[in-house]
Backbone as a ProteinNet text record, in pm:
[ID]
protein_1_A
[PRIMARY]
MLLLHNPVGFAHLGQMKHVIFSIFLTIAPVAALALPSLGEQSYVTNRLLAAAIGDEIRKTCPDISSRLWTVFAEARALEKWALDQGYSKDQIDAFLESKTEKKKLLAQRDAYFERQAVGKGDAAGHCRVGRDEIAKRSLIGHLLKAR
[TERTIARY]
-1129.9	-1118.2	-1256.3	-1263.2	-1389.8	-1423.2	-1537.8	-1583.8	-1682.9	-1675.4	-1766.7	-1863.2	-1985	-2080.2	-2082.6	-2037.8	-2037.1	-2051.8	-2106	-2132.3	-2005.8	-1895.4	-1774.2	-1703.7	-1726.5	-1670.6	-1542.9	-1510.9	-1393.5	-1424.3	-1340.1	-1366.9	-1314	-1211.8	-1150.2	-1144.1	-1158.5	-1150.1	-1014.3	-908.6	-775	-768.8	-834.7	-837.2	-910.7	-1022.5	-1102	-1020.5	-952.2	-870.2	-760.9	-700.9	-595.1	-648	-764.9	-824.3	-860.3	-920.5	-958	-833.4	-727.9	-604.1	-542.6	-546.2	-493.3	-570.4	-702.6	-784.9	-750.9	-734.7	-700.3	-566.9	-467.7	-336.9	-345.1	-439.3	-456.9	-528.2	-626.9	-708.8	-639.7	-567.2	-507.3	-417.7	-325.8	-244.1	-326.7	-432.2	-518.8	-587.4	-630.9	-694.9	-596.1	-469.9	-369.2	-346.3	-355.1	-337	-451.9	-565.9	-683.3	-673.8	-573.9	-559.2	-527.9	-591.1	-554.3	-411.9	-350.6	-215.7	-221	-111.9	-108.2	-132.4	-93.8	-116.4	-262.4	-347.5	-491.8	-565	-493.1	-552.4	-545.8	-661.2	-663	-605.7	-624.3	-566.8	-415.4	-353	-208	-167.4	-229.9	-187.8	-212.7	-322.1	-349.1	-241.1	-198.6	-97.2	40.2	72.2	201.1	203.3	89.9	82.2	97.8	33.9	48.2	194.1	261.4	402.9	488.4	460.1	537.2	515.6	392.3	362.4	430.1	416.3	480.2	631.1	690	834.9	878.4	801.9	833.7	819.6	718.4	698.8	816.3	854.3	962.1	1096.5	1117	1243.6	1248.9	1133.1	1129.5	1104.4	1027	993.9	1088	1165.3	1259	1192.2	1063.2	992.6	912.5	918.9	841.5	933.2	916	992.7	894.9	949.7	863.1	860.7	752.3	742.5	796.3	925.4	995	934.3	905.7	848.8	709.5	634.8	501.6	512.2	607.5	628	664.8	756.5	794.3	675.7	598.1	481.4	379	357.7	263.1	313.2	443.3	500.8	483.4	508.9	491	343.7	254.3	110.5	65.4	118.9	84	133.4	254.4	306.5	222.4	187.6	105.3	-30.3	-89.6	-217.7	-205.9	-100.8	-82.1	-62.1	17.3	37.8	-93.1	-170.8	-300.6	-398.3	-382.1	-469.5	-429	-311.2	-265.1	-149.7	-96.5	18.8	144.1	236.2	361.2	461	562.9	670.4	736.1	753.2	812.4	723.9	591.3	500.3	507.6	515	523.1	653.3	764.4	894.2	897	842.5	841.1	759.9	647.2	564.7	641.2	704.4	775.9	898.4	955.7	1073.7	1039.4	911.8	869.5	888.2	965.1	986.3	856.1	774.5	645.6	556	548.6	464.9	518.7	650.9	710.5	675.5	681.4	646.8	501.8	411.7	269.7	252.3	318.7	307.1	360.4	474.9	533	447.9	385	294.8	174	122.3	9.6	52.4	172.8	225.2	237.3	294.5	312.2	177.3	79.7	-54.2	-117.4	-93.1	-144.5	-89	41.8	101.7	52.8	31	-24.6	-163	-244.6	-379	-370.5	-263	-243.3	-171.8	-143	-71.1	66.6	136.6	270.6	367.2	466.7	566.8	681.9	758	876.2	973	1018.2	1113.9	1052.9	921.4	852.4	839.5	938.5	941.8	819.2	782.5	666.9	538.6	522	403.5	400.5	514.1	520.2	491.8	542.9	516.1	367.4	306.9	163.6	82.8	112	39.2	63.5	187.1	219	144	141.2	67.8	-82.1	-135.2	-277.4	-308.6	-222.6	-244.2	-232.6	-138.5	-124.2	-249.6	-298.3	-417.6	-541.6	-551	-665.7	-657.2	-540.7	-515.8	-537.1	-495.6	-506.7	-397.3	-401.7	-296.7	-161.3	-158.1	-33.4	12.8	-78.1	-45.1	-2.9	-57.7	-23.2	125.2	181.8	321.1	419.1	366.1	449.7	439.5	539.5	531.7	597.8	536.8	593.2	696.3	804.7	910.8	886.4
-1322.3	-1375.9	-1372.4	-1325.2	-1312.9	-1444.8	-1500	-1623.4	-1589.5	-1660.2	-1638.5	-1755.1	-1725.2	-1831.4	-1847.6	-1963.7	-1986.1	-2134.8	-2170.1	-2310.8	-2392.5	-2324.4	-2396.8	-2445.6	-2381.4	-2425.2	-2355.2	-2240.7	-2166.5	-2106.7	-2131.6	-2086.1	-1946.1	-1906.4	-1777	-1691.2	-1564.6	-1469.9	-1481.6	-1503.9	-1518.5	-1632	-1742.4	-1854.9	-1816.1	-1747.4	-1705.1	-1610.4	-1514.3	-1420.7	-1495.3	-1593.3	-1671.1	-1745.1	-1805	-1878.3	-1783.1	-1669.7	-1571.6	-1519.5	-1489.4	-1440.3	-1547.1	-1672.5	-1782.4	-1796.6	-1784.7	-1792.7	-1677.5	-1556.7	-1441.4	-1463	-1514	-1537.7	-1641.3	-1732.8	-1834.6	-1777.2	-1692.2	-1637.6	-1521.2	-1437	-1316.8	-1347.7	-1444.6	-1472.6	-1523.3	-1597.6	-1646.7	-1528.8	-1429.7	-1310.8	-1235.1	-1228.1	-1159.3	-1231.4	-1364.1	-1441	-1420.2	-1374.3	-1356.7	-1232.6	-1149.8	-1029.9	-1070.5	-1004.6	-1032.4	-984.1	-1035.7	-990.7	-841.6	-773.1	-630.1	-606.4	-701	-690	-698.5	-743	-749.9	-627.5	-537.5	-417.3	-305.1	-265.7	-162.9	-30.7	0.2	123.4	123.9	9.9	-3.3	-2.9	-88.3	-102.1	25.1	94.9	220.4	324.3	334.3	433	395.3	268.3	225.2	239.9	213.4	231.6	379.1	467.3	611.1	653.2	600.5	634.3	581.3	460.4	401.5	480.5	520.6	600.3	736.1	800.3	930.3	923.4	817	799.8	787.2	711.2	694.7	828	904.9	1035.9	1127.4	1136.5	1229.4	1187.9	1057.2	1011	1036.3	1037.1	1048.3	1190	1266	1403.2	1502.2	1576.9	1672	1793.2	1814.6	1931.8	1903.4	1780.1	1742.1	1673.6	1708.4	1643.8	1595.3	1523.6	1475.1	1576.9	1575	1654.6	1564.1	1572.1	1476.9	1465.6	1576	1570.5	1508.4	1535.8	1476.4	1326	1282.8	1140	1071.8	1131.2	1073.1	1069.3	1176.8	1181.1	1074.5	1056.2	953.2	813	791.9	661.2	632.3	731.3	713.9	690.5	763.3	745.4	605.6	556.3	422.4	316.9	333.6	240.4	244.7	364.7	379.1	311.5	328.8	265.5	113.9	57.7	-87.8	-135.4	-63	-100	-91.5	12.7	28.9	-82.5	-139.6	-249.8	-381.7	-384.9	-505.5	-576.3	-519.1	-578.6	-546	-639.4	-616.1	-546.8	-490	-426	-529.4	-652.4	-758.7	-791.7	-794.6	-821.6	-710.2	-586.5	-471.6	-478	-502	-509.9	-624.1	-739.3	-854.4	-822.6	-754.3	-716	-620.4	-520.2	-420.3	-478.8	-585.2	-647.1	-762.8	-797.8	-911.7	-884.5	-970.6	-956.2	-979.7	-1069.5	-1097.9	-975	-911.3	-791.4	-677.2	-663.6	-559	-581.3	-706.6	-737.5	-701.7	-734	-700	-548.8	-477.8	-331.6	-269.6	-317	-262.7	-296.4	-412.6	-449.1	-355.1	-321.4	-227.4	-87.9	-48.7	82.5	88	-16.3	-19.3	-19.2	-91.4	-93.7	45.7	118.8	256.2	341.4	333.9	414.5	368.9	240.5	191.9	251.4	255.9	315.7	464.2	527.9	670.3	692.5	583.9	587.4	650.7	612	663.3	545.5	551.5	444.7	469.6	365.1	374.2	476.6	569	669.8	788.7	792	901.5	1020.8	1108.6	1222.1	1312.7	1344	1432.2	1368.4	1239.7	1169.6	1165.4	1139.4	1137.7	1277.3	1379.4	1516.6	1549.1	1508.6	1533.3	1465.8	1338.6	1263.9	1326.4	1362.2	1424.4	1554.5	1639.9	1766.9	1742.6	1642.5	1608.5	1562.7	1479.4	1428.8	1541.7	1632.5	1747.7	1834	1858.8	1942.4	1878	1744.2	1672.9	1665.2	1698.5	1686.4	1543.2	1450.2	1308.4	1272.8	1151.3	1106	1110	1070.6	1077.4	1222.9	1310.4	1452.5	1516.4	1466.6	1517.2	1493.7	1389.4	1352.9	1424.7	1498.7	1563	1714.6	1779.7	1924	1956.6	2048.8	2094.3	2201.5	2200.2	2298.8	2421.5
4804.4	4670.2	4604.7	4482.7	4412.7	4345.5	4376.9	4314.3	4205.8	4095.5	3984.5	3976.6	3942.2	3913.7	3762.6	3717	3573	3546.5	3434.5	3405.2	3375.7	3339.7	3305.9	3431.9	3543.3	3669.2	3710	3654	3698.4	3834.1	3930.3	4065.8	4091.4	4023.6	4052.3	3927	3948.7	3837.5	3767.5	3842.7	3785	3685.3	3715.4	3622.7	3494.6	3509	3393.4	3305.4	3368.2	3290.8	3215.5	3281.2	3217.8	3094.9	3106.4	2994.8	2881.5	2914.1	2811.4	2740.7	2817.5	2758.5	2668.1	2710.8	2629.2	2499.1	2507.3	2386.5	2292.6	2348	2267	2195.3	2267.4	2206.6	2095.9	2105.8	2002.9	1880.7	1904.8	1796.2	1725.4	1796.9	1737.6	1618.3	1627.2	1508.4	1390.4	1416.8	1309.3	1241.8	1319.8	1262.3	1173.9	1216.7	1136.5	1004.1	1005.9	883.4	785.6	835.8	751.8	663.3	683	600.3	456.7	360.6	221	195.5	93.4	59.7	25.7	50.9	18.7	-129.8	-213.4	-356.7	-395.6	-303	-327.4	-273.5	-210.4	-153.8	-258	-310.3	-415.9	-365.6	-237.3	-182	-201.8	-178.9	-192.4	-339.8	-417.5	-557.4	-637.6	-610.8	-683.1	-655.6	-530.3	-494.8	-549.3	-543	-598.1	-750.2	-814.1	-958.7	-995.3	-920.8	-946.1	-931.4	-830.7	-810.6	-925.5	-971.3	-1082.3	-1211.3	-1236.6	-1356.5	-1346.3	-1230.5	-1210	-1224.6	-1173	-1183.7	-1329.3	-1406.7	-1549.2	-1623.6	-1587.5	-1651.1	-1619.7	-1492.9	-1454.9	-1513.1	-1532.3	-1591.3	-1742.2	-1807.7	-1954.4	-2002	-1927.3	-1967.9	-1899.9	-1978.2	-1917.8	-1853.3	-1881.6	-1828.8	-1702	-1653.3	-1534.7	-1434.8	-1308.9	-1201.8	-1094.3	-999.7	-891	-778.2	-703.9	-582.3	-472	-448.9	-364	-224.3	-160.2	-25	-26.8	-130.9	-143.3	-163.2	-244.6	-266.8	-135.1	-59.1	69.9	166.4	169.2	259	220.7	91.6	45.8	80.7	67.9	102.5	251.5	333.8	479.6	513.3	447.8	473.1	431.1	322.9	276.1	374.9	423.5	522.9	650.6	694.9	815.8	795.9	679	649.9	663	602.6	607.4	751.3	828	968.4	1046.2	1020.3	1088.2	1052	933.5	891.8	956.9	1018.4	1085.8	1018.8	909.9	844.3	925.6	931	1003.4	911	970.7	893.2	801.2	850.8	768.4	648.2	667.6	556.5	452.4	499.5	408.4	328.9	397.7	330.8	229.2	267.5	175.8	51.2	68	-46.2	-137.5	-79.5	-159.2	-229.5	-174.1	-234	-327.4	-336.9	-417.2	-566.6	-632.3	-776.9	-852.9	-802.8	-867.2	-862.5	-746.7	-733.6	-818.9	-826.7	-910.9	-1057.2	-1101.4	-1240.6	-1269.5	-1177.4	-1195.7	-1204.3	-1115	-1112	-1241.2	-1286	-1409.4	-1530.9	-1531	-1641.2	-1642.3	-1524.9	-1516.6	-1561.3	-1521.7	-1563.4	-1715.3	-1773.8	-1918.8	-1991.6	-1936	-1995.7	-1990.9	-1883.3	-1871.6	-1986.2	-2008.6	-2115.8	-2254	-2270.9	-2398.6	-2422.1	-2317.8	-2331.9	-2365.2	-2323.5	-2352.1	-2485.9	-2555.9	-2684.4	-2669	-2563.1	-2536.3	-2534.4	-2622.3	-2628.6	-2533.9	-2509.3	-2423.3	-2483.2	-2399.9	-2444.9	-2517.3	-2533.9	-2604.1	-2509.2	-2513.7	-2421.1	-2436.6	-2559.7	-2581.9	-2527.6	-2550.5	-2500.1	-2348.5	-2286.7	-2140.7	-2083.5	-2149.3	-2104.2	-2115.1	-2226.1	-2245.1	-2134.3	-2110.5	-2007.1	-1869.6	-1841.7	-1712.8	-1691.3	-1795.7	-1783.8	-1765.8	-1838.1	-1823.3	-1680.7	-1624.9	-1488.5	-1386.1	-1407.5	-1317.7	-1325.8	-1447.2	-1466.7	-1403.5	-1412.8	-1354.6	-1202.1	-1149.6	-1005.2	-956.1	-1041	-1006.2	-905.4	-856.2	-766	-836.2	-962.6	-1039.5	-1048	-1086.2	-1099.1	-968.6	-858.4	-724	-692.8	-752.2	-726.1	-818.3	-916.6	-1018.5	-1015.8	-1075.6	-1096.1	-1228.6	-1301.4	-1428.5	-1397.6	-1473	-1450.6	-1531
[MASK]
+++++++++++++++++++++++++++++++++++++++++++++++++++++++++++++++++++++++++++++++++++++++++++++++++++++++++++++++++++++++++++++++++++++++++++++++++++

């Protein structure tokens, strides 16, 4: 049996491992709670905003559609990023289903179109913005394709 010399008085390595493991189990959930909300993560909100803007463009402009496989790939990459950061699947789902977060996102989307001087239902304006985003190769443009 391996004896350890330590000031706390643990006589066996097994006892020390048990205490360390117990401390880890106590600290790990607290560390997970320290994550900011997904709505505070600019990486997340920027990508969701780009998707919301792109979706509005493709629905309003008859000459632009979405790059469906690219949209799916971006969604999977975003989910993987969140999981890699330590968010659980339940946290991700709750964020995506949150009515409050959806309202914030839609308000940001609408503000974007206001800055572009594009009104709701303005097909020509949405087409112009969509073509500009595609030409700039922005994240929004990456999700769209002109027909």
